[in-house]
N, C-alpha and C positions, 0 to 999 in steps of 0.2 A: 408617587415616590419622588422626593426631592433630589436634585443633583448633588452629588458628593462634592463638597467645597474643597479647594486646594489648601494645603497647609501653607503657612508663612514661608517655611524653608523652601518648599517647592516653587512658590511664586517667585521668591528672590532668585532662585537658580535659573528659572526660565528668563527672567528679565536680564540677569547678568549674561546669560548665553546670547541673547539678542544684542546686547551692547557690544559683545565680542564678535559679532557677525557669524554666530554658530547656531545650528539648529539640531534638535534632538534626533532627527532621521538622517542627518548627514547632508542635507541640501544646502545650497547657497540661498542668499536672501531672495533672488529673483528666479529661482528654479520652481518649476511646476512639477507635481507628482505624475507618475506614469498613469496614462489613460488607456483603458482597455475596453473595447466594445465587443459584445457578443450578441447574436440574434437568436430569437426563438424559432420554433418550427412554423409559426403563423406569421403572416405579414403584420408589421406594426408592433411587434414585441421585441424588446431589447433590454439588456443590462449593461449599464456604464459603471465602471469601476475607476474612481479617482483615488489612487492609493488604496486605503482600506474602507473608504466610503463607497457604498454601493446603492444605486438607485435603479429600480425596475420601471420601465416605461411600457404602457400598452395603450394603443389607439383603437377606438371603435367608432362606428358610425351608424346613423339611422335617418330615415326620412321623416322630417317634421315640418309643420307650418313655419314659414319665416316670421320674423319680427315685423310688426306693422310699419315701423319707420325705415326698415331695410327689406323690402319685399323681394329683391333680386339678389340677395347675398345669403351665403351660408352662415352657420353658426359655429363658433369655436368655443369649447368649454375645457378649462384646465382645473385639475384637482390634485393637490399634493397631500399625502398622508404620512404622518409621523406616528409610528406604533411603537409599543414597548419592545417589539422584536429588534428594533434598531438600537435603542438605548433605554435602560430602565427609567430614565427621567421622563420620558414621553408618556402621557396618559391617553388611553384610547377613548374615542368619542368626545373629545374636548378641544375646542378651538383655542389653542394657547396664542399668546401674543406673537411668538416666533412663527407659528404656522400661518397666521394671517399675514404677516409681513412677507413671508416667502411666497405665498400664493399671489399676492398683489404684484410682487416683483416679477414673477414668471409671466403673469398676464401682460404686463407692460413690455416685457422682453419679447414675447412670441406673438401675442395678438395685436397689441397697439402699434408694433413696429411694422405691421402689414407684410410679414414674411410669407404669408400664404394668400393666394388669390381666392378670396371668398366668393367672388362673382362666378367662378368656375364651379362652385358647389350648388348652384341653382339648377333645379330640374324644371320646375314650372313656376314662373314668377308669381308671387302671391299665394301659391298653393303648396308647393313641395320643394324643400331644399334639404341638402345634407347637413346634419349636425355632427361635427367631428368632436369626439370627446377624448381627451388625453389624461389618463390616470397615471400619476407618478407615486410610487411607493418606496419609501426609504427602508432598505434592508439592513444596513449597518451604518452607524454614525461615527465618523472619525474627523469631523470638521469640514467646513466649506460645502454645505449642503446646496447652496444655490447654484454654484458652478456645475456640480454633478447633475443636478435636476435640469438645468437649462440644456445641457448636452444630451441628456436622455430624452428630453421632450423633442428637440429638434431632430435627433437621429430616428426616433420613433415615427415622426411625421414623414420624414424622407423615405423610410422603409415601408410605410403603409400603402396598401392598395385598396381602393373602394370598388364595390361592384359596379359593373357597367349597366347603364339604364337606357331605355329607348322609350320615346313618347309618340303614340299614334292617336291623334285626336285627344280624347280625354282619358285614354288608357295609358297607364305607366307600367312598364315591364322591367322588373329588376332580374338580371341574369346571374346565375350561379357561376362560380370560377370554372366549373366544367364546361358550361355553354360558351362563355366568353371570358377572355383574360381580364383580370381586375385592372382598374385604371389608377395610376399613381396621382398623387396630389400635385397641384401646380404651386411650386415653391420659388419665390423670387430670390431670397437670400437666406443665409443661416446666421441668425444672431446668437452669440455665445457670451456668457457672463464670465468676467474675471474679477476675483476679490482681492483686495489689498488691506492688510492689517497694519495699523499704525500704533507705535509705542512711544512712551515719553512725550506725549502731546505732539505727535507727528515728527519726532526727531528721527525715529527708525522706522523702516518700511519692510514688510514681508509679503511676498506673493503666495497665494494659495495657503492660508493658515490651517494648521491642524486643529484638532479639538482642544488640546491643552493650550495652544497659542491663543485661541479665541477667548479663553477664560481670563487671560491676563492682559489682553489688548485694550487700548484706550478707545479706539474708533475703527470703523470699517467702511471702505469705499468699494462699491461695486459698479463696474462699467460694462455694459452690453454693447458689442460692436461686431460687425460682420467683416468678411475679408476685404471688402472695399473700403475699409477704414471709415465707415459711417457709424456714428455713435447712436445706438437705438434707445438706450436709456442709461441713466446714471443716478446713483443713490448713495448718499452718505449718512451714516448713523453713528451714534456714540457721543455726539456733542463736542467734537473737536473742530478747531478752526484750521482749515487747510489753505495753503498759499496757491496762487496760480501756477507757479513753476512745479509744485508737487502734483497737481492735477495733470499738467501737461506730461510730466514724466510718467505718471501712471498710464495715460492714454497711449503713449508710445510703446510701453511694455505690453499693454493689451493688444495692440495691433500685431505684434510679433507672436504672441501667444495664440491669438485667434486664427492667424494664418496657419500655424502648425496643427491646431486641433481641427480646423476645416479640412486640411489635407488628409489627416488621419481618418475623419468621417467618411470622406469620399472613397478612400482605399477600402475601408471596411464594407461599405455598401457595394462597391464593384466586386469584391471578392465573394460576398454572399450571393449576389446575382449570378455570378459565374458558376458557383457550385450548384445553384438550383437549376440552372439551364443544363448543366452536364449530368444531372441526376445523381449528384454525390450526396454524402451524408451531411446534414446540417441540423442546427438547434443547439439548445444548451447542453444536452446530453453528450454531444460530440465535441463541444468546446471544453468541457470540464476535464476529461481524462488527459488532454494534452498538457495540462499543467503538472502532472504527476511524473516523478522521477523514480524509477525502481532499479534495483540492482540487476535485474534480468533483462532490462530493456536494451536491445541492440538493433542497429540498422540492418536492413536486409542486404545480403551480398550474394552475387552470382557465384556458383560453384561449377567448375569444369570437371566433368566426369567421363572424359574421353579415354584417357590412358590411366584409369585407376588400377587396373589389374597389373600392368607392367610396373607402375610405380610401387605397388605393394610388394611384388616379387623382389625388386631391387632393394627395398628397405629390409625384407626378410633375409636376403643373402648377405647384406652388409652387416647386419646386426649380430653381435656375439652374445651367447647365452651368459648369464651371470655365473660367477665362480661358485657361488654357495649352493647352487641347484645341482642335485644328483640325478642323472639321467636313468641310472639303474638302481633298483632297491638293493639293500644289504640284507642278506639272509644270515641270521644268527643261529637259529635252530629250526628244524623242520616244522613247517606250519606257521612260522612267523616271519615278518618282514618289517624293515624300517627304511624310511626315506629321510635323509638328513641325520643330524646328530641330536641326541636326546639331551635332556637337562642333567645336571649333576644329581648323585644319589643324596637324598636328604635324610636317610635312615642310619647314617653312621657306618662304622666298620662291621664286617660280618664276624660272627663267632666261629670257633674251630669246627663245630659240627656242621655249620652251614657251609663253611669253606670246603670241607670234605665232600658234602653233597654236591656243591657246584662243580668240584673237580671231577667227581664221578659223572655228572651230566655232560661235561665237555668231553670226557673220554668216550662216552657212548655215542656222541655225534660223529666222532672220527671213524667209528666202525662202519663197515660196509653194510649194505642191506641184507646180504646173505648171512653174515655173521649175526645180525640182529634177529633174523628168523631162526637161526640155529639156537641162539640163547633162549629165545622164547619157547622153543620146543623142549629144551632141557629143563627150563623152569617148570613148564607144565608136567614133565615126567617126575621131577623131584617132588613137586607139590602132590601129585597123585600118590607116590610112594609114601609120603609122610601121612597122608590121610589114610592110607591103607594100614600103616603100622599103628596109627592112633586108634583106629576102630578095632584092630585086631588085639591090641594091648588092653583096651578098655571094654572088651566084648562082654565079659561076665561080671564086670564090676558095677556096682550101683553108682548114682550121682553123689557127688560130694558138695555139702552145703556149709559154708563158712564165711564169716565177714572178716576175719583177722588173717594177717600174713604169716606170722611166726607160730600161731597157736596150733597145737596138734589137732587134727581133724578126726572126729569120731564118725565112722562109716556105719550106716545102718545096713545090715545084711542078715541073710538067714543064718541059723546056727551051724549048718553043715559046711558053710563056705568059710575058709580060713580069713582071719582079719588082716588087713594091710593098711598101713598108715603112710600118708604123703602130705607134705606141706605145700602151701602155695608159693613159698620161696623157692622150692626146688623146681616147680613148674616154671617160674619166671626165669631161673637160670638156664633151664633147657631151651626156652624160647630165645633168649639173647644169644646163646651159643649157636643156634641155627642161623640167626641173622648174620653173625660174623662169618660163618662159613660161607653163606651165600654171597657176601660182599667180596670175599677173597676169591671165590670162583669167578665172579664178574671181572675182577681186576686181571686175573690170569688170562681170561679169554680176550680181554681187550689188549693185553700185551702181545698175544699170539697174532 
């Protein structure tokens, strides 16, 4: 997959920003992006983040025969991989021109600068030496791969520990980390690459270019230097002509940046070694959650629980209950209770019959318990009398069958029994008269 080209408008915008001494991420011309270093659980594994550019470094070792022309020196091997995981433009399993150039530059920076003592890697001269392999994998591409890769390579080498070895005669014994502590590599200095991007044929200069700035730049200058201000390698690409003053200015800027990055690497190595000695938690899994910010994250604070009961009693005594809370329930009718005030009636005004019934109910609540019992006894007596009269009156009469109210009812009866006629309207009048009498009696009793 080919890289998506920039539009003419975007290209002009970037060049105009460079002319005005402005950058998309808010940095100044000579500012470096933030460098973050995190270590894995094993020795020799690290991730270096240069802004959004991430490089994973892993160091491994094995015993191999030495080279014929260098029988007493160990072997260093560097390999940088660019996969589609970092950017869609990278193709897997293919040596692109960019990848070949980056691998050669890393080898010149780390191996040809003699930063590692290769003679200390010799076990038996001419027979067995240690081969140190440094694998660098680009995880995310946001520009300036060579700087991030050089930092990851030197950090992984400083963090790596090889197994301890003993030689007795012709027998070579390799000890595990449980038997003997691993041995760190002998490193003389730490070369670090710093990149400079030039625009308008060297008129404008930017340190640590981003991915979009690399697309519109005219040339690139890479200087590898250690903290002792010794230039390990220098490379210019892009076909631009640089003046002597420009190269000197870039070297001075490189010295300052390398000193800052070297101090950062040393602090990171010291902190990791301290955590491992103290038995604390370490590795990528422990470094990732520290970057998260959640709403429920709070720092731990000590709580004094000596006088909790006394303080609670003081707070309770001083506190006043709210005015809207009723301490005692309001009894409206027997068997019901209410705490607080209810909502307004949503059914409208009551009718006259309902008002009379409500008034009767209120009158009954004012009567005493004795009067209520007496009324119940009288009601039972009157109901018994009415039932007795009803059964006595209709003792010899047959059952009346009719559907109408005003129609005369024909009664089926024997011939010797005299005929009697009654309407249902008369029965209804009798029932209503009885109800009115009962209501009047109740009102008189309530008045007494």
